[in-house]
C-alpha positions as a LaTeX table, in Angstrom:
\begin{tabular}{lrrr}
\hline
Residue & $x$ (\AA) & $y$ (\AA) & $z$ (\AA) \\
\hline
Unk1 & 116.03 & $-14.96$ & $-126.26$ \\
Unk2 & 116.85 & $-12.16$ & $-128.75$ \\
Unk3 & 114.39 & $-13.58$ & $-131.26$ \\
Unk4 & 111.65 & $-13.83$ & $-128.64$ \\
Unk5 & 112.18 & $-10.22$ & $-127.53$ \\
Unk6 & 112.00 & $-9.09$ & $-131.18$ \\
Unk7 & 108.77 & $-11.02$ & $-131.70$ \\
Unk8 & 107.31 & $-9.47$ & $-128.54$ \\
Unk9 & 108.15 & $-5.98$ & $-129.73$ \\
Unk10 & 106.67 & $-6.65$ & $-133.16$ \\
Unk11 & 103.45 & $-8.16$ & $-131.85$ \\
Unk12 & 102.86 & $-6.43$ & $-128.50$ \\
Unk13 & 104.29 & $-2.99$ & $-129.21$ \\
Unk14 & 106.68 & $-0.83$ & $-127.17$ \\
Unk15 & 107.04 & $-0.49$ & $-123.41$ \\
Unk16 & 105.65 & $-3.91$ & $-122.52$ \\
Unk17 & 107.33 & $-4.57$ & $-119.17$ \\
Unk18 & 109.34 & $-7.63$ & $-118.25$ \\
Unk19 & 110.98 & $-8.52$ & $-114.96$ \\
Unk20 & 114.76 & $-8.02$ & $-114.96$ \\
Unk21 & 117.16 & $-6.41$ & $-117.42$ \\
Unk22 & 117.76 & $-9.84$ & $-118.93$ \\
Unk23 & 114.29 & $-11.42$ & $-118.88$ \\
Unk24 & 113.70 & $-15.00$ & $-117.82$ \\
Unk25 & 111.96 & $-17.37$ & $-120.24$ \\
Unk26 & 109.84 & $-19.47$ & $-117.87$ \\
Unk27 & 108.35 & $-22.68$ & $-119.25$ \\
Unk28 & 107.25 & $-24.68$ & $-116.20$ \\
Unk29 & 106.33 & $-24.30$ & $-112.54$ \\
Unk30 & 105.67 & $-26.54$ & $-109.55$ \\
Unk31 & 105.17 & $-25.64$ & $-105.88$ \\
Unk32 & 107.67 & $-22.82$ & $-105.08$ \\
Unk33 & 109.85 & $-23.49$ & $-108.14$ \\
Unk34 & 110.01 & $-22.23$ & $-111.71$ \\
Unk35 & 112.08 & $-23.56$ & $-114.62$ \\
Unk36 & 113.37 & $-21.68$ & $-117.64$ \\
Unk37 & 113.76 & $-22.84$ & $-121.23$ \\
Unk38 & 117.30 & $-24.05$ & $-120.51$ \\
Unk39 & 116.11 & $-26.27$ & $-117.66$ \\
Unk40 & 117.43 & $-24.03$ & $-114.89$ \\
Unk41 & 115.43 & $-24.04$ & $-111.67$ \\
Unk42 & 114.55 & $-20.85$ & $-109.77$ \\
Unk43 & 113.25 & $-20.45$ & $-106.23$ \\
Unk44 & 110.21 & $-18.21$ & $-106.55$ \\
Unk45 & 110.22 & $-15.66$ & $-103.74$ \\
Unk46 & 108.01 & $-13.16$ & $-105.50$ \\
Unk47 & 104.90 & $-14.49$ & $-107.25$ \\
Unk48 & 101.82 & $-14.33$ & $-105.05$ \\
Unk49 & 99.57 & $-15.28$ & $-107.98$ \\
Unk50 & 100.40 & $-18.97$ & $-107.52$ \\
Unk51 & 99.16 & $-18.63$ & $-103.95$ \\
Unk52 & 99.08 & $-22.32$ & $-103.03$ \\
Unk53 & 102.05 & $-23.18$ & $-105.25$ \\
Unk54 & 102.58 & $-23.27$ & $-108.98$ \\
Unk55 & 100.35 & $-25.77$ & $-110.79$ \\
Unk56 & 98.92 & $-27.23$ & $-107.59$ \\
Unk57 & 97.47 & $-30.63$ & $-108.58$ \\
Unk58 & 94.14 & $-30.08$ & $-106.82$ \\
Unk59 & 93.55 & $-26.73$ & $-108.53$ \\
Unk60 & 94.60 & $-28.11$ & $-111.92$ \\
Unk61 & 92.25 & $-31.06$ & $-111.51$ \\
Unk62 & 89.34 & $-28.84$ & $-110.47$ \\
Unk63 & 89.80 & $-26.61$ & $-113.52$ \\
Unk64 & 90.09 & $-29.54$ & $-115.94$ \\
Unk65 & 87.11 & $-31.45$ & $-114.54$ \\
Unk66 & 84.77 & $-28.47$ & $-114.61$ \\
Unk67 & 85.96 & $-27.35$ & $-118.07$ \\
Unk68 & 85.01 & $-30.80$ & $-119.38$ \\
Unk69 & 81.47 & $-30.48$ & $-118.01$ \\
Unk70 & 80.25 & $-26.89$ & $-118.33$ \\
Unk71 & 81.47 & $-23.32$ & $-118.54$ \\
Unk72 & 78.92 & $-20.56$ & $-118.91$ \\
Unk73 & 77.86 & $-17.39$ & $-117.11$ \\
Unk74 & 75.71 & $-16.48$ & $-114.14$ \\
Unk75 & 72.55 & $-15.66$ & $-116.09$ \\
Unk76 & 72.08 & $-19.40$ & $-115.99$ \\
Unk77 & 71.86 & $-20.99$ & $-112.57$ \\
Unk78 & 74.76 & $-23.14$ & $-111.45$ \\
Unk79 & 75.86 & $-24.50$ & $-108.09$ \\
Unk80 & 79.54 & $-23.57$ & $-108.39$ \\
Unk81 & 79.24 & $-19.89$ & $-107.59$ \\
Unk82 & 76.92 & $-20.61$ & $-104.65$ \\
Unk83 & 79.13 & $-23.31$ & $-103.15$ \\
Unk84 & 82.18 & $-21.14$ & $-103.51$ \\
Unk85 & 80.44 & $-18.03$ & $-102.23$ \\
Unk86 & 79.25 & $-19.78$ & $-99.09$ \\
Unk87 & 82.76 & $-21.04$ & $-98.35$ \\
Unk88 & 84.32 & $-17.63$ & $-99.02$ \\
Unk89 & 81.84 & $-15.64$ & $-96.93$ \\
Unk90 & 82.53 & $-17.95$ & $-93.97$ \\
Unk91 & 85.99 & $-16.37$ & $-93.83$ \\
Unk92 & 84.63 & $-12.85$ & $-93.31$ \\
Unk93 & 83.18 & $-10.95$ & $-90.38$ \\
Unk94 & 81.89 & $-7.38$ & $-90.13$ \\
Unk95 & 78.59 & $-8.29$ & $-91.90$ \\
Unk96 & 80.46 & $-8.79$ & $-95.18$ \\
Unk97 & 77.95 & $-11.32$ & $-96.49$ \\
Unk98 & 77.48 & $-10.80$ & $-100.23$ \\
Unk99 & 79.78 & $-10.89$ & $-103.24$ \\
Unk100 & 80.23 & $-10.17$ & $-106.92$ \\
Unk101 & 82.66 & $-12.42$ & $-108.78$ \\
Unk102 & 84.65 & $-10.75$ & $-111.56$ \\
Unk103 & 87.82 & $-11.60$ & $-113.49$ \\
Unk104 & 90.55 & $-9.25$ & $-112.24$ \\
Unk105 & 91.48 & $-7.15$ & $-109.25$ \\
Unk106 & 91.18 & $-4.06$ & $-111.45$ \\
Unk107 & 87.54 & $-4.90$ & $-112.15$ \\
Unk108 & 86.94 & $-5.60$ & $-108.47$ \\
Unk109 & 88.33 & $-2.23$ & $-107.43$ \\
Unk110 & 86.35 & $-0.49$ & $-110.17$ \\
Unk111 & 83.15 & $-2.02$ & $-108.79$ \\
Unk112 & 84.15 & $-1.02$ & $-105.24$ \\
Unk113 & 84.42 & 2.62 & $-106.30$ \\
Unk114 & 80.93 & 2.48 & $-107.80$ \\
Unk115 & 79.61 & 0.89 & $-104.62$ \\
Unk116 & 80.87 & 3.87 & $-102.64$ \\
Unk117 & 79.26 & 6.26 & $-105.10$ \\
Unk118 & 75.97 & 4.38 & $-104.88$ \\
Unk119 & 75.89 & 4.44 & $-101.09$ \\
Unk120 & 76.95 & 8.05 & $-100.60$ \\
Unk121 & 75.70 & 9.73 & $-103.76$ \\
Unk122 & 79.10 & 11.41 & $-103.95$ \\
Unk123 & 82.05 & 11.01 & $-106.32$ \\
Unk124 & 85.23 & 11.96 & $-104.46$ \\
Unk125 & 87.88 & 9.36 & $-103.57$ \\
Unk126 & 91.10 & 9.23 & $-101.58$ \\
Unk127 & 94.13 & 6.96 & $-102.01$ \\
Unk128 & 97.80 & 7.29 & $-101.12$ \\
Unk129 & 100.31 & 9.08 & $-103.31$ \\
Unk130 & 102.35 & 5.92 & $-103.91$ \\
Unk131 & 99.83 & 3.22 & $-104.62$ \\
Unk132 & 98.41 & 1.01 & $-107.36$ \\
Unk133 & 94.90 & $-0.44$ & $-107.50$ \\
Unk134 & 94.50 & $-1.53$ & $-111.10$ \\
Unk135 & 94.21 & $-0.70$ & $-114.78$ \\
Unk136 & 90.67 & 0.50 & $-115.48$ \\
Unk137 & 90.25 & 4.21 & $-116.13$ \\
Unk138 & 88.58 & 4.76 & $-112.77$ \\
Unk139 & 91.11 & 2.97 & $-110.58$ \\
Unk140 & 94.12 & 4.10 & $-112.59$ \\
Unk141 & 93.22 & 7.63 & $-111.47$ \\
Unk142 & 94.05 & 6.52 & $-107.93$ \\
Unk143 & 97.57 & 5.54 & $-108.95$ \\
Unk144 & 100.54 & 7.78 & $-109.54$ \\
Unk145 & 102.51 & 5.75 & $-112.05$ \\
Unk146 & 101.73 & 7.97 & $-115.04$ \\
Unk147 & 99.49 & 11.03 & $-115.36$ \\
Unk148 & 96.35 & 10.40 & $-117.41$ \\
Unk149 & 95.72 & 12.22 & $-120.70$ \\
Unk150 & 94.33 & 15.61 & $-119.80$ \\
Unk151 & 95.81 & 15.58 & $-116.30$ \\
Unk152 & 94.74 & 14.19 & $-112.95$ \\
Unk153 & 90.97 & 14.36 & $-112.32$ \\
Unk154 & 89.80 & 16.73 & $-109.61$ \\
Unk155 & 87.58 & 14.18 & $-107.84$ \\
Unk156 & 90.59 & 12.18 & $-106.54$ \\
Unk157 & 92.89 & 13.24 & $-103.72$ \\
Unk158 & 96.16 & 11.47 & $-102.89$ \\
Unk159 & 97.42 & 11.64 & $-99.33$ \\
Unk160 & 101.06 & 11.03 & $-98.34$ \\
Unk161 & 101.72 & 7.32 & $-97.90$ \\
Unk162 & 103.13 & 5.92 & $-94.67$ \\
Unk163 & 106.90 & 5.64 & $-94.81$ \\
Unk164 & 109.57 & 3.86 & $-92.78$ \\
Unk165 & 112.50 & 6.17 & $-93.48$ \\
Unk166 & 110.55 & 9.43 & $-93.27$ \\
Unk167 & 107.43 & 8.68 & $-91.22$ \\
Unk168 & 104.52 & 11.07 & $-91.35$ \\
Unk169 & 104.41 & 13.33 & $-88.33$ \\
Unk170 & 108.16 & 12.96 & $-87.82$ \\
Unk171 & 108.16 & 9.62 & $-86.00$ \\
Unk172 & 106.72 & 6.13 & $-86.24$ \\
Unk173 & 104.49 & 6.60 & $-83.14$ \\
Unk174 & 103.10 & 9.82 & $-84.64$ \\
Unk175 & 102.44 & 8.32 & $-88.07$ \\
Unk176 & 98.92 & 6.84 & $-87.54$ \\
Unk177 & 97.46 & 10.14 & $-86.38$ \\
Unk178 & 99.38 & 12.10 & $-89.01$ \\
Unk179 & 98.00 & 9.86 & $-91.77$ \\
Unk180 & 94.48 & 10.45 & $-90.46$ \\
Unk181 & 95.04 & 14.21 & $-90.47$ \\
Unk182 & 95.97 & 14.10 & $-94.15$ \\
Unk183 & 92.85 & 12.05 & $-94.92$ \\
Unk184 & 90.66 & 14.53 & $-93.02$ \\
Unk185 & 92.17 & 17.41 & $-94.99$ \\
Unk186 & 91.55 & 15.60 & $-98.28$ \\
Unk187 & 87.92 & 14.97 & $-97.32$ \\
Unk188 & 87.46 & 18.66 & $-96.63$ \\
Unk189 & 88.98 & 19.53 & $-100.01$ \\
Unk190 & 86.66 & 17.12 & $-101.83$ \\
Unk191 & 83.61 & 18.53 & $-100.06$ \\
Unk192 & 84.67 & 22.11 & $-100.78$ \\
Unk193 & 85.22 & 21.25 & $-104.46$ \\
Unk194 & 81.65 & 19.94 & $-104.76$ \\
Unk195 & 82.55 & 16.30 & $-105.35$ \\
Unk196 & 81.84 & 15.16 & $-101.82$ \\
Unk197 & 83.58 & 12.21 & $-100.19$ \\
Unk198 & 82.60 & 8.72 & $-101.30$ \\
Unk199 & 85.41 & 6.55 & $-99.99$ \\
Unk200 & 89.00 & 5.78 & $-99.11$ \\
Unk201 & 90.68 & 2.90 & $-100.97$ \\
Unk202 & 93.63 & 1.37 & $-99.18$ \\
Unk203 & 95.66 & $-1.82$ & $-99.00$ \\
Unk204 & 95.75 & $-2.75$ & $-95.31$ \\
Unk205 & 99.50 & $-3.44$ & $-95.34$ \\
Unk206 & 100.31 & $-0.73$ & $-97.91$ \\
Unk207 & 102.00 & $-3.32$ & $-100.12$ \\
Unk208 & 102.65 & $-1.14$ & $-103.16$ \\
Unk209 & 103.81 & 1.69 & $-100.93$ \\
Unk210 & 106.70 & $-0.52$ & $-99.84$ \\
Unk211 & 104.98 & $-2.29$ & $-96.95$ \\
Unk212 & 106.13 & 0.28 & $-94.38$ \\
Unk213 & 105.61 & $-1.96$ & $-91.36$ \\
Unk214 & 102.27 & $-0.67$ & $-90.12$ \\
Unk215 & 101.08 & $-2.42$ & $-86.96$ \\
Unk216 & 97.63 & $-3.42$ & $-85.71$ \\
Unk217 & 95.68 & $-0.29$ & $-84.86$ \\
Unk218 & 97.50 & 1.88 & $-87.39$ \\
Unk219 & 94.35 & 2.77 & $-89.31$ \\
Unk220 & 92.11 & 3.31 & $-86.26$ \\
Unk221 & 92.36 & 7.14 & $-86.35$ \\
Unk222 & 91.74 & 7.13 & $-90.10$ \\
Unk223 & 88.73 & 4.83 & $-89.77$ \\
Unk224 & 87.22 & 7.27 & $-87.27$ \\
Unk225 & 87.75 & 10.17 & $-89.69$ \\
Unk226 & 86.17 & 8.28 & $-92.61$ \\
Unk227 & 83.18 & 7.18 & $-90.51$ \\
Unk228 & 82.50 & 10.68 & $-89.24$ \\
Unk229 & 82.55 & 11.97 & $-92.83$ \\
Unk230 & 80.07 & 9.33 & $-94.01$ \\
Unk231 & 82.42 & 7.72 & $-96.51$ \\
Unk232 & 83.18 & 4.06 & $-97.15$ \\
Unk233 & 86.39 & 2.15 & $-96.44$ \\
Unk234 & 87.34 & 0.15 & $-99.52$ \\
Unk235 & 89.91 & $-2.49$ & $-98.61$ \\
Unk236 & 92.10 & $-3.89$ & $-101.38$ \\
Unk237 & 93.09 & $-7.38$ & $-100.23$ \\
Unk238 & 94.59 & $-8.52$ & $-103.54$ \\
Unk239 & 98.07 & $-8.87$ & $-102.03$ \\
Unk240 & 97.59 & $-9.50$ & $-98.28$ \\
Unk241 & 94.46 & $-11.66$ & $-98.53$ \\
Unk242 & 93.88 & $-15.40$ & $-98.26$ \\
Unk243 & 96.13 & $-15.83$ & $-95.24$ \\
Unk244 & 99.35 & $-14.27$ & $-96.46$ \\
Unk245 & 99.65 & $-12.09$ & $-93.35$ \\
Unk246 & 99.78 & $-15.26$ & $-91.26$ \\
Unk247 & 97.90 & $-13.85$ & $-88.27$ \\
Unk248 & 94.53 & $-13.87$ & $-90.09$ \\
Unk249 & 92.89 & $-14.63$ & $-93.43$ \\
Unk250 & 92.70 & $-10.92$ & $-94.25$ \\
Unk251 & 94.88 & $-7.89$ & $-93.78$ \\
Unk252 & 92.02 & $-5.85$ & $-92.34$ \\
Unk253 & 91.55 & $-8.39$ & $-89.56$ \\
Unk254 & 95.28 & $-8.29$ & $-88.86$ \\
Unk255 & 95.14 & $-4.49$ & $-88.54$ \\
Unk256 & 91.87 & $-4.68$ & $-86.63$ \\
Unk257 & 89.38 & $-2.59$ & $-88.60$ \\
Unk258 & 86.04 & $-3.24$ & $-90.31$ \\
Unk259 & 85.88 & $-2.34$ & $-94.01$ \\
Unk260 & 82.66 & $-1.68$ & $-95.91$ \\
Unk261 & 83.91 & $-3.35$ & $-99.10$ \\
Unk262 & 86.74 & $-5.85$ & $-99.67$ \\
Unk263 & 88.29 & $-6.61$ & $-103.04$ \\
Unk264 & 90.09 & $-9.83$ & $-103.94$ \\
Unk265 & 92.21 & $-10.77$ & $-106.94$ \\
Unk266 & 95.29 & $-12.63$ & $-108.14$ \\
Unk267 & 95.73 & $-15.34$ & $-105.46$ \\
Unk268 & 92.03 & $-16.24$ & $-105.48$ \\
Unk269 & 92.31 & $-18.75$ & $-108.34$ \\
Unk270 & 96.02 & $-19.61$ & $-108.10$ \\
Unk271 & 96.64 & $-18.11$ & $-111.52$ \\
Unk272 & 93.22 & $-18.67$ & $-113.04$ \\
Unk273 & 91.72 & $-15.20$ & $-113.76$ \\
Unk274 & 89.13 & $-14.74$ & $-111.04$ \\
Unk275 & 88.51 & $-11.93$ & $-108.54$ \\
Unk276 & 85.71 & $-10.72$ & $-106.30$ \\
Unk277 & 84.09 & $-7.89$ & $-104.37$ \\
Unk278 & 82.70 & $-8.69$ & $-100.93$ \\
Unk279 & 80.37 & $-6.21$ & $-99.25$ \\
Unk280 & 77.66 & $-5.71$ & $-96.66$ \\
Unk281 & 74.10 & $-6.35$ & $-97.93$ \\
Unk282 & 73.14 & $-2.67$ & $-97.65$ \\
Unk283 & 76.15 & $-1.70$ & $-99.79$ \\
Unk284 & 75.35 & $-4.38$ & $-102.35$ \\
Unk285 & 71.72 & $-3.31$ & $-102.49$ \\
Unk286 & 72.66 & 0.30 & $-103.17$ \\
Unk287 & 75.05 & $-0.77$ & $-105.92$ \\
Unk288 & 72.54 & $-3.11$ & $-107.59$ \\
Unk289 & 69.89 & $-0.39$ & $-107.58$ \\
Unk290 & 72.21 & 2.27 & $-109.01$ \\
Unk291 & 74.13 & 0.25 & $-111.63$ \\
Unk292 & 73.07 & $-2.35$ & $-114.17$ \\
Unk293 & 76.18 & $-4.46$ & $-113.71$ \\
Unk294 & 76.87 & $-7.79$ & $-115.40$ \\
Unk295 & 80.14 & $-9.61$ & $-116.10$ \\
Unk296 & 80.04 & $-12.36$ & $-118.71$ \\
Unk297 & 83.00 & $-14.31$ & $-117.40$ \\
Unk298 & 82.75 & $-13.35$ & $-113.74$ \\
Unk299 & 81.58 & $-16.26$ & $-111.63$ \\
Unk300 & 81.75 & $-18.84$ & $-114.40$ \\
Unk301 & 81.82 & $-22.50$ & $-113.25$ \\
Unk302 & 85.50 & $-23.08$ & $-114.09$ \\
Unk303 & 86.66 & $-19.98$ & $-112.21$ \\
Unk304 & 84.56 & $-20.93$ & $-109.20$ \\
Unk305 & 85.96 & $-24.47$ & $-109.24$ \\
Unk306 & 89.50 & $-23.11$ & $-109.23$ \\
Unk307 & 88.73 & $-20.65$ & $-106.44$ \\
Unk308 & 87.04 & $-23.30$ & $-104.31$ \\
Unk309 & 90.03 & $-25.61$ & $-104.71$ \\
Unk310 & 92.31 & $-22.80$ & $-103.50$ \\
Unk311 & 90.32 & $-22.37$ & $-100.28$ \\
Unk312 & 90.35 & $-26.13$ & $-99.71$ \\
Unk313 & 94.12 & $-26.36$ & $-100.22$ \\
Unk314 & 94.76 & $-23.46$ & $-97.84$ \\
Unk315 & 92.73 & $-25.25$ & $-95.18$ \\
Unk316 & 93.95 & $-28.79$ & $-95.83$ \\
Unk317 & 97.62 & $-27.86$ & $-95.93$ \\
Unk318 & 97.50 & $-25.40$ & $-93.03$ \\
Unk319 & 98.95 & $-22.61$ & $-95.14$ \\
Unk320 & 97.81 & $-19.72$ & $-92.93$ \\
Unk321 & 99.62 & $-21.26$ & $-89.97$ \\
Unk322 & 102.59 & $-21.94$ & $-92.24$ \\
Unk323 & 102.69 & $-18.27$ & $-93.22$ \\
Unk324 & 102.77 & $-17.33$ & $-89.54$ \\
Unk325 & 105.48 & $-19.83$ & $-88.58$ \\
Unk326 & 107.74 & $-19.62$ & $-91.62$ \\
Unk327 & 107.19 & $-15.87$ & $-91.87$ \\
Unk328 & 108.51 & $-15.32$ & $-88.34$ \\
Unk329 & 111.48 & $-17.57$ & $-89.06$ \\
Unk330 & 112.21 & $-15.77$ & $-92.35$ \\
Unk331 & 112.05 & $-12.35$ & $-90.73$ \\
Unk332 & 114.54 & $-13.49$ & $-88.11$ \\
Unk333 & 116.92 & $-14.79$ & $-90.78$ \\
Unk334 & 116.61 & $-11.69$ & $-92.96$ \\
Unk335 & 117.21 & $-9.41$ & $-89.99$ \\
Unk336 & 120.43 & $-11.33$ & $-89.42$ \\
Unk337 & 121.81 & $-10.05$ & $-92.72$ \\
Unk338 & 124.43 & $-7.32$ & $-92.51$ \\
Unk339 & 125.18 & $-4.59$ & $-95.03$ \\
Unk340 & 125.83 & $-0.82$ & $-94.69$ \\
Unk341 & 122.93 & $-0.02$ & $-97.04$ \\
Unk342 & 120.27 & $-2.03$ & $-95.21$ \\
Unk343 & 118.06 & 0.64 & $-93.67$ \\
Unk344 & 115.21 & $-1.61$ & $-92.55$ \\
Unk345 & 114.02 & $-5.21$ & $-92.70$ \\
Unk346 & 110.32 & $-5.79$ & $-92.13$ \\
Unk347 & 107.58 & $-8.26$ & $-92.81$ \\
Unk348 & 104.25 & $-9.77$ & $-91.87$ \\
Unk349 & 103.45 & $-13.40$ & $-92.59$ \\
Unk350 & 104.94 & $-14.40$ & $-95.93$ \\
Unk351 & 105.50 & $-10.84$ & $-97.10$ \\
Unk352 & 108.90 & $-9.18$ & $-96.58$ \\
Unk353 & 110.79 & $-6.06$ & $-97.54$ \\
Unk354 & 114.41 & $-5.01$ & $-97.24$ \\
Unk355 & 114.91 & $-1.29$ & $-97.68$ \\
Unk356 & 118.25 & $-0.03$ & $-98.98$ \\
Unk357 & 119.34 & 3.55 & $-98.28$ \\
Unk358 & 122.28 & 5.66 & $-97.19$ \\
Unk359 & 121.66 & 8.56 & $-94.81$ \\
Unk360 & 117.99 & 8.45 & $-95.73$ \\
Unk361 & 118.63 & 8.52 & $-99.48$ \\
Unk362 & 117.17 & 5.49 & $-101.31$ \\
Unk363 & 119.77 & 3.18 & $-102.88$ \\
Unk364 & 117.72 & 2.35 & $-105.97$ \\
Unk365 & 120.57 & 1.27 & $-108.24$ \\
Unk366 & 122.00 & $-1.01$ & $-105.56$ \\
Unk367 & 118.60 & $-2.65$ & $-105.04$ \\
Unk368 & 118.24 & $-3.22$ & $-108.78$ \\
Unk369 & 121.70 & $-4.81$ & $-108.98$ \\
Unk370 & 120.93 & $-7.12$ & $-106.05$ \\
Unk371 & 117.67 & $-8.18$ & $-107.68$ \\
Unk372 & 119.43 & $-8.97$ & $-110.95$ \\
Unk373 & 122.24 & $-10.88$ & $-109.26$ \\
Unk374 & 119.79 & $-12.90$ & $-107.18$ \\
Unk375 & 118.01 & $-13.87$ & $-110.39$ \\
Unk376 & 121.35 & $-14.91$ & $-111.88$ \\
Unk377 & 121.87 & $-17.08$ & $-108.77$ \\
Unk378 & 118.48 & $-18.78$ & $-109.20$ \\
Unk379 & 116.27 & $-16.77$ & $-106.83$ \\
Unk380 & 113.47 & $-14.52$ & $-108.07$ \\
Unk381 & 112.73 & $-11.32$ & $-106.15$ \\
Unk382 & 111.03 & $-8.03$ & $-106.99$ \\
Unk383 & 111.37 & $-4.35$ & $-106.17$ \\
Unk384 & 108.91 & $-1.84$ & $-104.78$ \\
Unk385 & 108.85 & 1.60 & $-103.18$ \\
Unk386 & 108.67 & 5.15 & $-104.44$ \\
Unk387 & 112.29 & 4.89 & $-105.61$ \\
Unk388 & 112.22 & 1.13 & $-106.31$ \\
Unk389 & 114.75 & 0.68 & $-103.51$ \\
Unk390 & 113.00 & $-2.03$ & $-101.50$ \\
Unk391 & 113.44 & $-5.74$ & $-102.13$ \\
Unk392 & 109.95 & $-7.25$ & $-102.28$ \\
Unk393 & 109.42 & $-10.89$ & $-101.29$ \\
Unk394 & 106.04 & $-12.63$ & $-101.23$ \\
Unk395 & 106.55 & $-16.29$ & $-102.15$ \\
Unk396 & 103.88 & $-18.94$ & $-102.70$ \\
Unk397 & 102.30 & $-20.00$ & $-99.42$ \\
Unk398 & 103.92 & $-23.49$ & $-99.22$ \\
Unk399 & 107.28 & $-21.72$ & $-98.73$ \\
Unk400 & 109.16 & $-23.57$ & $-95.99$ \\
Unk401 & 112.09 & $-23.06$ & $-93.65$ \\
Unk402 & 114.50 & $-24.81$ & $-96.01$ \\
Unk403 & 113.53 & $-22.32$ & $-98.71$ \\
Unk404 & 114.12 & $-19.47$ & $-96.27$ \\
Unk405 & 117.60 & $-20.83$ & $-95.53$ \\
Unk406 & 118.39 & $-20.95$ & $-99.23$ \\
Unk407 & 117.12 & $-17.41$ & $-99.76$ \\
Unk408 & 119.04 & $-15.99$ & $-96.78$ \\
Unk409 & 122.27 & $-17.79$ & $-97.68$ \\
Unk410 & 122.33 & $-16.65$ & $-101.31$ \\
Unk411 & 121.23 & $-13.13$ & $-100.41$ \\
Unk412 & 124.05 & $-12.85$ & $-97.86$ \\
Unk413 & 126.54 & $-13.87$ & $-100.54$ \\
Unk414 & 125.15 & $-11.42$ & $-103.10$ \\
Unk415 & 125.15 & $-8.54$ & $-100.60$ \\
Unk416 & 128.75 & $-9.30$ & $-99.75$ \\
Unk417 & 129.79 & $-9.39$ & $-103.40$ \\
Unk418 & 127.89 & $-6.29$ & $-104.56$ \\
Unk419 & 129.72 & $-2.92$ & $-104.32$ \\
Unk420 & 127.82 & $-0.22$ & $-102.46$ \\
Unk421 & 128.02 & 2.04 & $-105.51$ \\
Unk422 & 126.66 & $-0.63$ & $-107.86$ \\
\hline
\end{tabular}
């Protein structure tokens, strides 16, 4: 382990993140399990990339078969992107009928921003003040992780994110309208500054904001504000998409609003690097007329074969229904946990959060200790939230009730054993 960390530092440079204080050397995966170099098995309660399970045989076979036949780009005609696109578009409503296939969610969100610029002729964007939408220069300006060189650009406004402990407007019922008020104010600022308002980019369940438990209808007041201002709603479905919310294939359908552009990423290829932008034809036309966009690897036959296999597995194995059923069961079990620092337990489908705080003050150190101790007990979790004080759980979609029982049992033991001042 020490030698591997030294080699990483020498080759990859400083500040390359790893999960956990003592990183895990993973060498194999299958279904909802991962194994380290010592042969120890871990229950994966975190990695949404392996959406239909690690190394799913059908996805592996699809990749291998297509790689042995052809892999090229979309300036040559091939059936794969068309077959996949037709199957994907079937899952959408709201006149979302055309797509661009790219390689990463960052690229997808970058394209979405340009689509909004093309439609509106304006350059101003709004996101929340505790979000993440990717690594390109354009989308990194939406995030608040680190200030860019030269300072934050003036064409981006960040509105306060929804929060469970300190809801906007002073209460949970007031929060939807309060969020919309902040968006309206940001639009006015962008217009006054001469940038104009092009679009709002948002994850429909506010995953990186700590998944604050927004309910269907939450964004309705905000959607009205955006529509009246002539901007586009750019919906980042990288985390909630492909059935994870359980009640629908997409987070925007769960919340009940119609986006102009939807972006997809990590889960789309079950670990194979493929992502997409789905939009209305009028939005796509404006983008294609304004930008000469081409992506060498986007939409290649191997990526499309992987992505098609993922859709087929979700359907064949009933994974959306499983997310609904097992998600409800998991939420019940997690809400049965008891600890003085548990401030809230929430979830939708196979996506859960446990927020730790005392008298409204985030218990960040405690959450970190719990995450580390769960890893030491063979269960992989993550952290999220402005203060990294929320346990984040979003397991592969085949996650079952027996896995929930194992998670809840071990977590109860760790909570009991961990001092409140840890």
